[in-house]
N, C-alpha and C positions, 0 to 999 in steps of 0.2 A: 209682546212682539207683534209687529205689523203683519197683517194678513195680505195674501196675494189679491190683486185687483186687475180688472180689465178696463182699458180705456182706448179712445181714439186720439191719435196725435194730430193736432191742428196747426202747428207752426214750429219754427225753430227760434231759439233765443239767440242772443248776441254771442254766445260761446259755441253754438252749434248743437246744443242739446234739443231734443224734441220737447214740445210743450203740449201737455194734456191738461184737461180740466176735470176735476172730480169734486163733486159737491161744491161747485162754485170756486174752487181753489186751483191755482196753477200748480202743476206738478211737472218738474223738469226731469227728463229721462235721457241720459246719455246713450247714444247709439240708435235712438228711435228717429224716424223720419215722418214728415207731414203726410197725412192720409193713411198711416198704418194703424192697424188694430193690434194692440200689444198687451201682454201680461206683464205686470210690474209689481214691485214691492217697495213701499216707501221706506227710506233709510234715514232721512233727516227731516224733521218737522220744524217749520218756522211759522211765524205769525201770519205772513202773507203768502207764502208758497212752501212747497215741499220738494224734496229731491228723492228720486227713486232709482232703483236698479232694474234694468231691463231683463226680464226673465225669458220672454219668448216673443217673437214676432208672429202673430197669428195670421195676419193678412199683410204681406209686404207691399211696399210702394213699388210701382213700376220703375221708379227712379233708383231703386236700391241696386248697388253694384258690389261685387266681391272686391275687398280692399287689396291693393297690390302688395302692401307691407304686412309682414307677419306680426309686427309689433303694434299694428293699429288697434285702437281701443284701450291700450294701456299707456302708450307713449303720448305725451302732451304736444308733440310737434305738429300733429294733424288732428282735425276733428271731423272731416267730412269725406274721407276716402271712400266711404260706402255710399256716397251720393253722386249720381251722374253729373258730370261737369256742367251740362246745359242747365240742369236743375239747380246747381250751386249758383250759377250766374243769375238765374231768375230769382232765387231767394235773396241774393244781394241787391238786385234791382228793386225788389219789393221793400227791403229794409231801408234803402236810400229814400225811396219815394215816401214811405211811411214816416220816416223821421222828418223829412222836409215839410210834410203836411201837418204832422202832429206838433212839432216843436216850432218850426218856422212859419207855419200857416201859409206856405207858398207851394205852388206847383209849377214845375218847369214847362215852358211852352213846348219843348221837344225833349224826348228821352233818347239819348244817344245809345247806339248798340254797344253791348259790353265789349271792352277791349280785353283780349285774351292772348295767352301765350302757351308755352310748354307746361304740361301738367306735372311733370316730374323732373328731377335734376335741375331745378331752377334756382335754388337758394344759394347765393354767393356770399351772404353774410349770416353768421349765426353765433350764438354763445352756447357752448356745450359744457355741461357739468362733468366733473371727473370724481370718481370715488374708488379708492384702492381697497382691495380685500386681501389681507395677508394670507388667508386660508387657501385661496386659489392662486395667489401670486400674480394677479392681474387686476387691472382697473376697469371699471365701467365708464364708457364715454358716450354721452347722449343727452337727450332732453329729459326734463322732469316728467314723471308720470302725470296723467290727467287729473287724478284724484288724490295725489299725495306729493310730498316734497322729495320722495325717493327718485333716484334716477332709473330710467329704463335701460336694460341691458341690450343696447342696439348693436347688432352685428353688421347691419347694412341699412343706411338711411336712403329712402327713395327720393326725398325732396332736396337733400343737400346736393349741390353741384359737384361734379367730378373734379378732382379725385377724392374729395373728402367723404362723400357718401359711401364709398367703398372701403374707407380706411378706419371706421369706428373700432372694429375688433382689433385690427393691427395696432392702432394707437393705444388701446388698453393694454395689450401685451407688452408694448414698448415701455409704457409708463411703469409697468410692474418691474422692469429691470433697473429703474432709477433708485438711487439712495433716498431721494426726496419724494418717492412715490405717494406717500400719505400727506404730502405738503404741496400738492399741485391740484387745486380744486376746480380749475376752470380753463377752458380754451376758447379764445375768440378767433373765429374763422373769417378770413377775407380772401376772396378769390378774384384776381384781376385777369386781364387779358393775357398776361405773360407770366404770371407767377401766382402761386397759392401760398398765402402766409397764415401761420397759426401762432397766435400769441399765447404763450403758456404763462399762467399766473403762478408764480413760484414764491412760496412763503419762506423758503430757505434757499441759499445760493446753491446751484448745482455743482457737483464736484467735477474734476477733470474727467473721471470715468463716465459721469452722467453726460457731459458734453460730447464725449466720443459716441455714446449711444444715440444721442440726438442727431449728430452729424451723419451717422450711418443710415438712420431712418430717413433723414431728409434727402440724402443722395439716392437711396433706393426708390423713393416714392415721388421724387421731383417736387418737393415742397420746401418751404423755408420756415424756420422757427425764429420767433422773437421771444424775449423774456420780459415779463412785467413783474417787478419786485414790489411796487407800491402803487401810486396813482398813475393817471394816464401819461404823465410826463416822464415816467420811469422806464417806459418800454425801450428796449434796444435790440437790434438784430443779433442773432447768435454769431453771425460772421459779418465782417465789414463789407463783403462783396454782395450783400443782399440787393436784389433787383427792386426797383420801385414798383408800386402798385399803380395800375391805371386801367381805364376802360375806354372804349371808343363809341362814338355816335357817328357811324359811317355816312348817314344821310347828310350830315352837316360838316363832314371832314374835320371832326373834333376829337382830340384825345384828352382825357381828363385824369390827372393824377390825384391820388388820395392816400391818406395814411391808414395803417391797419385798424385803428379804432375810430376813424372818421365815419360820419354818417354818409352812406350811399344807399340808394334803393337796392333791395335784396335780389330783385329779379332782373337779370341782364336784358333779356329779350323784351320783357314787358316795359322796362324803363325806356328802351329805344322807341318802342311804339307809343309810350306815354308822352315823351318829349315831342315826337312828331305830331301827335294829335293836339297837344297843348298849343304848339306854335301854329298849327293849321287853324285852330279855333281862335287864337289871339289875332291872327292875320295881320302882323305888322307890315307896314308899307316901307319901301326903301328910305324915305326921308323922315321917318318917325322916330321918336324916342320912347324907350320902354323901361319900366321899373320892375325889377325882379326882387321881391321881398322874401326873406328866408332863403337866400340863394345858396348857402352851403359852399361847396367847392366849385360851383358854377355849372351844375347839371343842366339848367335851363338858360342861364345867362350867356354862356359861350355859344350855343347854337343860335340864340336870338341875335348875337352879334353878327351872324352870317346873313340875317334878314333885315335888320333895322339899322338906322343911321347911328344911333347912340343907345347904349344899354347901361344901366346902373344897377348893380347888385348890392343888396343890403343884407347883412348877416350879423348876429349877435356875438359870435365867437371869433375873436381876433385871429386865432390860429387858422381857422377855415378861410377867413378873408385873405390871409397871406398866401394860402395855397391856391385860392381862386385867382389872385393876381398873377401868381406864377404860371397857372394854367393858361390865362389869357395871353401872357407873353409867349409861352411855348407854342401857342396856336397862331401867333401873328395877329392877334386881335387888338388893335390900338383904339378901337371905338367902344371898348368895354372897360368900365371902371367899377370899383368896389368901395364900400364904406362899412364901418362897424357901427352898429347901434342896437340897443336893447329893444327888441320889438314886442316884448311882453307888456310894455307900458306905453302910454301915449307919447309919441316922440315930441320933443321940444327943442327948439334952437338948432336943429340939424340943417345944414346947408341945403340938402336935397328937398327939404320941405317947401322951399321957395321956388322950386323948379316945376315946370309943367310937363306932364308925361301923357303921351297919346294913348298908351296902353299899359296895363299893369298885370303882372302875373304874381301869384303868391302860393307858397307851398308850406303852410305853417305846421307846427307839431299838433298833437292831439287836442291841446287846449284851444286851438283855433286862433283867430286874429281879431278878437273883439276890440282891442286897444287901437287898432289901425283903421277901423271902419270909417270914423269921421274924416280922417285924412284922405282915404280912398275916395270918399264922396266929394271932397272939395278939390280933388286933383284935376278934374276935368277930363279924365280918361274916357275915351269913347268905348272901350271894352275892357272887362276884367275877367281873367281866367283864374279860378280858384281850385288848386289841387288839395284834396283832403284825405287824411288817413283816419278820420273819425266822423261818421255821418251826423252824429248829434251836434257837434260843434259847428260843422258846416251848416246844418239846418238853422241853428241859432243865428249865425252870422248872416245867412241868406235872408232870414226874416227881418233883421235890422236893416240890411241894405235895401230891401224892397219896401218895407213899411215906413221906415224913418228917413231914408235917403233917396227915394225916388228912382230906384233901379228896377229893372225887369230881369227875372231869371229866365234867360232865353233857352238854355239847354243844360242838361245834366246827364251823367251816366256813370256806370261803375267800371272799374279797371281791376282785373283779377291778378293783383300783384302777389297774393299769397294763395295759390290754389290749394284746395282741400282744407282750408281753415275758414272760420267765420269772419275773418278780418275783411272789412269793406273799405277799399280805396276808391275814391271817386273824383270826378272833375265837374266843375260847374262854370257856366258862362253868364256874365251879367253885362247889361248895357243900360245906359241912362234912358229912362222913359221919355219918349219924345212928346 
């Protein structure tokens, strides 16, 4: 059995665990913060690193805070509630800069100030697990535990937006009343400006009595249920009178509709600020054309339509392109167009490849945009704004743009899209080297 040890925590890893070094080996300690002296016990030994249980904080960090949530430390929904917000932003800043320098071998000319928003009640999209327990007659609804596949028995979630954050316990009790209580493993949450939608993954059809229970709960808590019996195309509203989901970007006088399972940024306020900063940095002029890659339902494309002469959004999923076109029409934007293309591979024979764009914005998935970098370099764009949800892939792509295609990384910064987590969202600006 491993013995107790004492160590100084020197860093955080990409999941938010403290990193100590003992006998030249990295030891990851959940709950420990940089600068702290801790007592620990190694629980899992690996060839290159070990994992440890935090037994005691001997000398706490001045940045340590009392977590707001009683489930913190067990629930996997958060990792850093015990870390002061300013310290979280600084850690994410260091992570971005370290990845750019280590992987991309580039350093931005300017580091932008962190873009921040509300610390709690911010999450409008989430996938919650459900587990029914016959003995108690209720279900657990919440996130997985940090160190196991089990669900945390969350009674109130501080990061989920209202009203869902306050409904975890009530949802569990309601599911316990259903005949299909053991055949309902998941809830997808989507909170729009006018309606809250919860998509129930149902492995058996609900009975008429079940439907009555769901309708009572929906009316009582002002939410709407949708049912998903199979793949994404199987979801249907519980009632035909269901309201559409949408969100607004007031600065640009834009309203964007989306489906319950469509990708949208999880943080409403931060998304508004991110779109504003991205367009400010891209700085399109009234007569210019802009290309928006990985455009989704038009989160950046439609606001850009208020600033530029012509905007083209490209997205790989045809259903999202159809919704983006509908959103453009609903907002009276006839200078915005969309096309479908697989952006995970180098594009060929696409009509838009022959066009010239003055500015390019891209918001790729975690894998980054490696296949598009040659096209971006040949486009003639005078400025490129890159939104990233994974600093390592951004760093890789930044290195290629700078070292192989003659660009300068003029600015970069973090955006706290997921407060109290180790997730690093960032933005970078590139310009051709003069």
